[in-house]
C-alpha positions as CSV (number, residue, x, y, z in Angstrom):
1,X,-31.0,2.3,-28.3
2,X,-31.8,3.4,-24.8
3,X,-35.3,1.9,-24.9
4,X,-34.1,-1.5,-26.0
5,X,-31.4,-1.5,-23.3
6,X,-33.9,-0.4,-20.7
7,X,-36.4,-3.1,-21.8
8,X,-33.7,-5.8,-21.7
9,X,-32.6,-4.7,-18.2
10,X,-36.2,-4.6,-16.9
11,X,-36.8,-8.2,-18.0
12,X,-33.4,-9.2,-16.5
13,X,-34.3,-7.5,-13.2
14,X,-37.6,-9.4,-13.1
15,X,-35.7,-12.7,-13.6
16,X,-33.1,-11.7,-11.0
17,X,-35.8,-10.6,-8.6
18,X,-37.6,-13.9,-8.9
19,X,-34.5,-15.9,-8.3
20,X,-33.5,-13.7,-5.3
21,X,-36.9,-14.0,-3.7
22,X,-36.9,-17.8,-4.2
23,X,-33.5,-18.0,-2.7
24,X,-34.5,-15.9,0.3
25,X,-37.7,-17.9,0.9
26,X,-36.5,-21.5,0.3
27,X,-32.7,-21.2,0.6
28,X,-32.2,-23.0,-2.7
29,X,-30.8,-20.8,-5.5
30,X,-31.8,-22.5,-8.7
31,X,-34.2,-25.3,-7.9
32,X,-37.3,-23.6,-9.4
33,X,-40.5,-25.6,-10.1
34,X,-42.2,-25.4,-13.5
35,X,-44.9,-23.2,-12.0
36,X,-42.3,-20.7,-10.7
37,X,-40.5,-20.6,-14.1
38,X,-43.8,-20.0,-15.8
39,X,-44.7,-17.2,-13.5
40,X,-41.3,-15.5,-13.9
41,X,-41.6,-15.8,-17.7
42,X,-45.2,-14.4,-17.5
43,X,-44.0,-11.5,-15.5
44,X,-41.3,-10.8,-18.0
45,X,-43.8,-10.7,-20.8
46,X,-46.1,-8.4,-18.8
47,X,-43.2,-6.0,-18.1
48,X,-42.3,-6.0,-21.8
49,X,-45.9,-5.3,-22.9
50,X,-47.1,-3.0,-20.1
51,X,-44.2,-0.6,-19.5
52,X,-44.2,0.9,-23.0
53,X,-48.0,1.2,-22.8
54,X,-47.6,3.3,-19.6
55,X,-44.9,5.5,-21.2
56,X,-42.1,4.3,-19.0
57,X,-39.5,4.6,-21.8
58,X,-40.4,8.0,-23.0
59,X,-37.9,10.7,-22.2
């Protein structure tokens, strides 16, 4: 259960971080271009695939 929650939170933090950085840079909170949405989604997939491979969720 911990691993699933941690994985969900990691993906959520990637999305929140992308939105926060966009807001800080461009001062528009939600007006993301298609490229920015694609990059955030790509980073979420990378986090979900790479973190277990590096043993991030092992106690």
